[in-house]
C-alpha positions in Angstrom: 149.2 82.6 162.7 153.1 82.2 161.4 153.4 79.2 159.4 156.7 77.5 159.4 158.7 76.9 156.4 160.4 73.4 157.6 161.1 71.9 161.0 164.5 70.2 162.0 165.8 69.0 164.9 169.0 69.4 167.1 170.7 68.7 170.4 171.8 71.1 172.5 175.6 70.8 172.3 175.1 71.3 168.4 172.8 74.5 169.3 174.9 75.9 171.3 178.5 75.0 169.2 176.8 76.7 165.8 174.0 79.0 167.9 174.1 82.1 165.2 173.4 79.3 162.3 170.4 78.1 164.5 169.4 82.0 165.0 169.5 82.8 161.2 167.5 80.1 160.3 164.6 80.7 162.6 164.9 84.5 161.5 164.2 82.8 158.2 161.4 81.1 159.4 162.5 77.8 160.7 161.1 75.6 163.6 164.0 74.2 165.7 162.9 71.1 168.1 165.9 71.2 170.6 167.0 67.7 172.1 168.4 66.3 175.1 169.1 62.4 175.2 166.3 61.9 172.7 163.7 63.7 174.1 162.5 67.2 173.0 163.4 69.7 175.5 162.5 73.3 173.8 161.2 74.3 170.4 162.7 77.6 169.4 160.2 79.8 166.3 159.9 83.0 165.5 158.8 86.1 167.5 155.1 85.8 167.7 155.0 82.7 165.9 152.2 80.6 168.1 151.1 84.2 170.1 147.0 84.0 169.9 146.0 86.6 167.8 144.4 89.6 169.8 140.4 89.3 169.9 138.5 92.5 169.1 135.5 93.8 171.1 133.2 92.3 170.0 134.7 88.7 170.1 135.6 89.5 173.5 132.2 90.7 174.2 130.8 87.2 172.8 133.1 85.4 174.9 132.1 86.8 178.0 128.7 86.2 177.2 127.8 90.1 177.3 126.3 89.6 173.6 125.2 86.3 172.0 126.0 85.9 168.8 123.4 86.6 165.5 121.1 83.1 164.7 120.4 84.3 161.2 123.0 86.0 158.6 121.7 88.7 156.6 120.4 92.8 157.5 118.4 92.5 160.7 116.1 95.5 159.1 115.6 94.0 155.8 111.8 94.3 155.0 111.6 97.4 158.1 109.4 100.4 156.4 112.3 103.3 155.5 111.4 106.4 158.0 112.4 110.1 156.3 112.1 113.0 158.1 112.6 116.5 157.3 115.9 117.9 158.3 115.7 118.8 162.0 112.5 116.8 162.9 114.9 114.7 164.9 116.2 117.0 166.8 112.6 118.8 167.1 111.3 115.4 168.5 114.2 114.9 171.4 114.1 118.1 172.5 110.4 117.9 172.6 110.7 115.0 174.4 113.2 116.3 177.1 111.3 119.3 177.7 114.5 121.1 176.1 111.9 123.2 173.8 
């Protein structure tokens, strides 16, 4: 998220007459509010300011309802027995399950 150093207001004519000056201020992080006859008609901000952050794939899946966030914090496998197999055993079990022995 972009943090503005400050904000200022200017009219359209002033902006047009001093555009380079205002562009330099925007590049420095300033937000320029443009007015016409006393009412706000535009805001000029640095590039990327105000754009939403890209969501991670997990956040996208959560927002679409494909997955739900965990109810509790912590490791879901905490307290489960640790299984240790000799090297190659898992491959042999998978091959046997697939009738590939």
